[in-house]
Structures are given as structure tokens and as C-alpha cells.
Z-matrix of the N, CA and C atoms (Angstrom, degrees):
N
C 1 1.439
C 2 1.532 1 107.61
N 3 1.322 2 115.94 1 146.22
C 4 1.463 3 121.00 2 178.87
C 5 1.534 4 108.92 3 -120.03
N 6 1.308 5 115.66 4 145.27
C 7 1.460 6 121.13 5 178.25
C 8 1.531 7 108.78 6 -58.93
N 9 1.326 8 116.46 7 127.52
C 10 1.462 9 121.49 8 -174.72
C 11 1.532 10 112.30 9 -60.28
N 12 1.312 11 117.37 10 -46.27
C 13 1.468 12 120.65 11 -178.66
C 14 1.527 13 111.50 12 -62.83
N 15 1.329 14 116.08 13 -39.80
C 16 1.470 15 120.37 14 178.93
C 17 1.533 16 110.16 15 -67.05
N 18 1.326 17 116.63 16 -42.79
C 19 1.467 18 120.84 17 179.07
C 20 1.525 19 111.03 18 -61.76
N 21 1.322 20 116.47 19 -40.71
C 22 1.458 21 121.22 20 177.78
C 23 1.523 22 111.06 21 -63.63
N 24 1.329 23 116.15 22 -41.21
C 25 1.473 24 120.69 23 178.51
C 26 1.532 25 110.63 24 -63.46
N 27 1.332 26 117.00 25 -42.47
C 28 1.464 27 120.63 26 178.45
C 29 1.528 28 110.71 27 -60.75
N 30 1.316 29 115.95 28 -42.56
C 31 1.462 30 120.52 29 -179.15
C 32 1.531 31 111.07 30 -68.06
N 33 1.325 32 117.03 31 -45.13
C 34 1.469 33 122.44 32 -176.77
C 35 1.532 34 111.93 33 -64.53
N 36 1.333 35 116.75 34 -38.91
C 37 1.467 36 120.52 35 -176.36
C 38 1.528 37 113.17 36 -86.21
N 39 1.321 38 117.61 37 -17.40
C 40 1.462 39 120.67 38 -177.00
C 41 1.518 40 112.69 39 74.85
N 42 1.330 41 116.94 40 19.66
C 43 1.467 42 121.22 41 -176.53
C 44 1.525 43 112.77 42 -70.52
N 45 1.310 44 117.43 43 -34.65
C 46 1.462 45 121.09 44 -175.15
C 47 1.522 46 110.92 45 -72.93
N 48 1.315 47 115.97 46 127.11
C 49 1.461 48 122.77 47 175.29
C 50 1.518 49 106.39 48 -111.90
N 51 1.331 50 116.16 49 119.82
C 52 1.465 51 120.02 50 -176.05
C 53 1.522 52 111.84 51 -70.18
N 54 1.288 53 114.07 52 158.98
C 55 1.476 54 123.33 53 177.27
C 56 1.522 55 113.33 54 59.76
N 57 1.306 56 115.98 55 33.40
C 58 1.467 57 122.04 56 174.79
C 59 1.522 58 108.11 57 -121.68
N 60 1.316 59 116.10 58 161.51
C 61 1.462 60 120.68 59 -177.24
C 62 1.527 61 110.54 60 -88.87
N 63 1.325 62 115.07 61 133.42
C 64 1.457 63 122.40 62 178.03
C 65 1.515 64 109.26 63 -132.50
N 66 1.313 65 115.82 64 144.99
C 67 1.457 66 120.37 65 167.20
C 68 1.516 67 106.13 66 -89.35
N 69 1.329 68 116.20 67 152.61
C 70 1.456 69 120.61 68 -177.11
C 71 1.519 70 110.74 69 -112.84
N 72 1.312 71 116.21 70 137.60
C 73 1.467 72 121.14 71 169.50
C 74 1.523 73 105.41 72 -102.00
N 75 1.322 74 115.21 73 119.78
C 76 1.457 75 121.49 74 -176.09
C 77 1.517 76 111.01 75 -112.28
N 78 1.317 77 115.80 76 145.33
C 79 1.460 78 122.42 77 174.52
C 80 1.520 79 108.00 78 -138.67
N 81 1.304 80 115.08 79 160.26
C 82 1.454 81 119.98 80 175.16
C 83 1.522 82 107.93 81 -78.36
N 84 1.330 83 115.68 82 136.33
C 85 1.458 84 121.04 83 178.23
C 86 1.531 85 109.06 84 -65.06
N 87 1.341 86 118.55 85 114.40
C 88 1.466 87 120.42 86 -175.72
C 89 1.524 88 113.85 87 -67.39
N 90 1.323 89 117.46 88 -24.68
C 91 1.460 90 119.31 89 179.80
C 92 1.516 91 112.80 90 -86.36
N 93 1.329 92 116.92 91 -17.34
C 94 1.465 93 120.94 92 179.21
C 95 1.526 94 109.28 93 -151.12
N 96 1.343 95 117.59 94 76.54
C 97 1.461 96 120.92 95 -174.72
C 98 1.531 97 114.45 96 -62.08
N 99 1.313 98 118.37 97 -19.65
C 100 1.459 99 120.59 98 179.61
C 101 1.529 100 112.56 99 -83.40
N 102 1.323 101 117.45 100 -8.96
C 103 1.463 102 121.50 101 -177.72
C 104 1.528 103 112.11 102 -78.38
N 105 1.324 104 117.68 103 -13.62
C 106 1.459 105 120.16 104 -179.70
C 107 1.511 106 112.23 105 104.20
N 108 1.311 107 115.36 106 -170.79
C 109 1.462 108 121.66 107 -174.83
C 110 1.524 109 111.17 108 -78.34
N 111 1.328 110 113.68 109 155.04
C 112 1.455 111 121.19 110 177.35
C 113 1.534 112 108.01 111 -127.08
N 114 1.328 113 116.57 112 136.55
C 115 1.462 114 121.51 113 179.29
C 116 1.530 115 107.85 114 -75.84
N 117 1.325 116 116.21 115 122.24
C 118 1.464 117 120.76 116 -179.54
C 119 1.524 118 112.41 117 -109.77
N 120 1.337 119 116.26 118 -12.11
C 121 1.463 120 119.16 119 178.39
C 122 1.520 121 110.27 120 -161.36
N 123 1.321 122 115.68 121 138.48
C 124 1.461 123 122.27 122 170.61
C 125 1.517 124 107.32 123 -102.66
N 126 1.322 125 115.66 124 132.65
C 127 1.458 126 120.79 125 -178.72
C 128 1.531 127 107.87 126 -118.50
N 129 1.336 128 117.73 127 109.51
C 130 1.463 129 120.41 128 -178.77
C 131 1.526 130 111.69 129 -62.08
N 132 1.325 131 115.74 130 144.05
C 133 1.457 132 121.69 131 178.76
C 134 1.533 133 110.16 132 -92.29
N 135 1.319 134 117.75 133 -41.70
C 136 1.459 135 124.22 134 -177.81
C 137 1.533 136 110.59 135 -73.49
N 138 1.328 137 117.54 136 133.19
C 139 1.471 138 121.87 137 -178.17
C 140 1.526 139 112.93 138 -60.15
N 141 1.325 140 116.75 139 -38.93
C 142 1.463 141 120.75 140 179.26
C 143 1.535 142 110.50 141 -63.27
N 144 1.313 143 116.28 142 -41.56
C 145 1.467 144 120.81 143 179.91
C 146 1.529 145 110.24 144 -72.11
N 147 1.325 146 117.43 145 -32.82
C 148 1.471 147 120.29 146 175.90
C 149 1.529 148 109.88 147 -59.21
N 150 1.331 149 116.75 148 -44.41
C 151 1.464 150 120.97 149 179.55
C 152 1.528 151 110.96 150 -64.29
N 153 1.328 152 116.38 151 -43.38
C 154 1.467 153 120.85 152 178.24
C 155 1.529 154 110.38 153 -61.98
N 156 1.312 155 116.25 154 -44.28
C 157 1.467 156 122.40 155 -179.70
C 158 1.528 157 110.35 156 -59.82
N 159 1.330 158 116.72 157 -48.19
C 160 1.465 159 121.17 158 -179.50
C 161 1.529 160 110.91 159 -63.26
N 162 1.303 161 117.43 160 -43.48
C 163 1.469 162 120.52 161 -179.55
C 164 1.526 163 111.02 162 -65.56
N 165 1.320 164 116.92 163 -39.54
C 166 1.467 165 121.35 164 -178.69
C 167 1.528 166 111.79 165 -69.35
N 168 1.327 167 116.63 166 -39.56
C 169 1.467 168 121.08 167 -174.93
C 170 1.533 169 112.06 168 -84.61
N 171 1.328 170 116.99 169 -12.32
C 172 1.464 171 121.15 170 -176.69
C 173 1.529 172 110.49 171 -64.66
N 174 1.313 173 114.92 172 124.92
C 175 1.452 174 120.56 173 176.47
C 176 1.510 175 115.81 174 71.52
N 177 1.296 176 116.92 175 13.86
C 178 1.477 177 120.04 176 -179.51
C 179 1.500 178 110.66 177 -107.68
């Protein structure tokens, strides 16, 4: 599961590039701890995608 607000931000900014490798930052869902982990951040592995991600998310 991914945090809804974060997913919306990724979609709105165009930061997410499909079919690329990302590391995941996971946290326990505070409203439902038994539901499992929730993705709170995608961290690009590729340097080119890191630059794109930073430029897309800047000021948004």
C-alpha cells in the first residue's frame, strides 16, 4: 500500500518514471497498524532518475 497523499503528489508532479528501480521507505500505518506497512517514499536508484525526481518535486 502507498500513502495516498504521496501517490497523488507523484502523479501531479510527473516525478514517477515507470519501469525504473526504486528503494522504498516503509512505515506502519498509524491508523491501522495491523494492516501492514505503507510506502511513504520512493527513492530512485538511477542517478538520472534522481535528478528528474528532484526537479519534478521541487517547489511542489
